[in-house]
N, C-alpha and C positions, 0 to 999 in steps of 0.2 A: 650485401657487402661480403658476407662470409663465403657465399658461393663464388663470388668474383675472385677472392683471394685463393680459394681452393683451385679455381681454374688456372690461376697464375702459377701456383705451386705445382700443379699437375703438368703444366707446360714446361716448367723448369726441369722436371724429371725426365723430359724427353729431349734435353738439349743436345745430346749426341746425335739423335736422329735428325734434328733441325740442322746441325752443322753439316752432317753428311749430305742432306738434300741440297743445302745451299752451295756446298763445294761441287757436287756432281753436276748441278744445274749450270754453273759457270763453266765447268770443263766441257760439258756436252755442247755448249754453244760454239766452242772453238775447236771441236774435234777435227783432227786431220789438218789443222792449221800449223804452220811452221812455228810461229811465235806463241800460239795458244792464247791464254788469258793476258799475256803481256801486250796484246793488241790494245787492251784497255789502257795500259800505261803509256804506250806510244801515242794513242789518240789524244790522251790528256796532255802529254808533253807538247804535241804539235799545237793544240789549242792554247796552251799557256804561252808558248813562244810567239805564236801569231798574234794573239790578242795583246800580249804584254808589249811587244815591240810597237804595234800600231797605236794602242791607246796611250802608251807612255809618251809617244811623239805628239799625239793629238792634244793631250792634256798638259804637255810640256812638264813632265815629271821625270826625275831621274829614275832610270830603270832599276837601280839598286833598291830604291824605296818602293817602286810600283810593283815589279814582277813578283817578289816574295809575298806581298799582300794579296795580289790577285791569284797567285798559284794556290794558296791556302783557301781563299774564298771560292775559287772555281771547283776545287776538289770537294769541298764541303757542300757546295750547291748541287753538284751531281748526285751526291748521296741523298740529300734532302728532296730534290726535285723528283728523282726516280721513285723514291718511296711514296711521295704524295701523288704522283701521276699514276702509279700502279695500284694504289690502295682502293679506289672505287670498284675495280673488278676483282678484288682479292678473293672473295668467297665464290664468285663465279668461276675463277680460274681453278679453284680446288673443289668444285662442286661434286665431282665423283668421289673424292675422299670424304667430303663432308657428309654425303648421303649414305655412305656405306660403312664407314668406320667411326667409332665413338671417340673422336679426338677433342681435347679441350678447345674452346673457341679462341682462346689466346694463342693456340698453336699456330694458326695461320698468319696473323700479323707478325709474330716473331719470326716465322719462316721467311716472309717477304723482306723484313728488315735485315735479317741475317744474310740473305742472298746479296743485298745491296752493300752490306758491310764487307763482304768478300771482295766486291768490286772496289770499294773504298780503300781497302788495304793494298790492292794493286796500285791504286793511284797515289798512295802515300809516298811511293818511291819518287814520284815527280817532285813532291814537296821537299823531300830529303836532298835530292840533287840540286834543287834551286837554293836551298839553305847552305849547302856546301859551296856552291859556286859563288854566291854573294857573301860568304863568310858571316852568316847570321849566327850570333853567339847563342850557345845552348848552356843552360845552367840547371841546377836542381829544381828551380821553379818551373822549368819547362814541363816537368812531370805532372803539373797541375792539369795538363791537357787530358790526362787519363780519366779523372773524375768528370771533367767537362764533356768528354766524348760519351761517357756512360750516361750522363744526364740527357744528352741529345738523343742517344739511342733509345732510352726509355720513353722519351717524349714521342719519338717517331713510331714506336710500337703502339702506344695508346692512340695516337693520331690515326695510324693505319687502321686500327680496329673501328674507330668512329666512322671514318670515310668508307670503310669496307661495308659496314652495316647499312649506311645511308645509300651507298652505291648499289647495293643489292636490291634495294627497294626502288630507287629512282635512277634509272639507267642514263639519264642525261647528265649526271654528275661528272662522269669521266670526261666527256668532251668539253664540258664547261671548265673543268680544272685545266685541261690541256690548252684551252684557249687563253687562259689568264696567266699561265706559267711564264711566257715570255715577258709579260708586263711585270710580274713579280721579280724576274731577274734584275730588272733595272731599278726597282725600288728596294732591293736587298743590297747591302753594302758588300759587293763582290769585287767590282773594279774600282771601288773607292772606299774610304772610311766614313763612318757616320759623322765624325768631327769635321769632315770636308764639306758637308752639305750645309749651306747657309740659308737656303730658301725651302720652305715647305718640309722642314725636317720632321714634322709631326707624322708624315706619311711613314717614315722609317720607324718611329716610336710605336706605331700601331701595327707593324708588320712582325708577326711572331717569328718568321723565318730569319729575320735580321738578327735576333737574339741568339739563335743557334749558330749562325756563322760567326758572329762577333766574339762569342765566348771562346770558341775553339781557336780562332785566329789570335786573339789577345794572349791566350795562355801559351801558344806556340812561340810567339814573338816576344814574350816577356813583358807585354804591355799591361799596366795595372788595370784590373777589371773594375769598372765603375759600379757604384751602388745601384744605378738605374738598370744596368744589365742584370745584376744579381736579383734584384727585386722583380724585374720584369720576367725573368726566367722562372722564378718561383711561382709567380701568378699563372704563367702559361702552363707549367707542369701541373699545378693544382687543377686548372680548368680541364686539361685533357684527361687527367686521371678521373675526375668526377664525371666528366662526359662519357668516358669509357664504361664506368660503373653503371651509370643510368641507362645508356643505350643498350648495353649488354643485357641487363636485367629485363628491359622492356621488350627487346626484339629477338632474343636468342631463339625462341621456339618458332619464330616466323621466318627465319632466314631460309630454311630448306624449302618453304612454300614459295619463296620468291625466285629461287634458282631454276 
């Protein structure tokens, strides 16, 4: 346990390096592009408008109620899904650094999540524009989204570490996750709210990604957070933290042999 906390503290000391890598990685992908990273924002905006208009008609829901909910859900999903999808190949992607430089093991999952947070911050602009257009009220309570985001970011870092270690050992994990992500999209409350599901709602209750999306969306829209969401998120956070500690202590020395 002490080694794990030292690893975390050592990684936090390299936060400037992590931010630099996350920023430059995003910029390099859009080098010589006219809009640059704003293509992330434009792509998300097109997705929100397209899905929002179509699904609001299909579900016969007022677009003022549907599109803000879906915009927040979709932006959160992109952050979560990208972190989960990239995590199994985490240590393989940085194998050169891992074998040649003594970096804390926590450095790599924090780098992955930070890179996706940069993308997430670009997409936040879409949520802001939607909230302005539909005149969604903002109050002091909206600031509760900041601790909610911090909790989700911490969860994603621990989850990325777990999936990264397992993915380094079992290479079939990455295609397996990519195969199930489209299914997880529909059982995660992105284009709907959990309260709107009347049949088989237990599927959402056992979906940890649903808690990540719901707590962010509820805090942004000023919806009271239910005790179920708070208790569920506490349990999920405890599980991923303990899982990170256990798997890191057991497999840290073996990772380089698997790469």
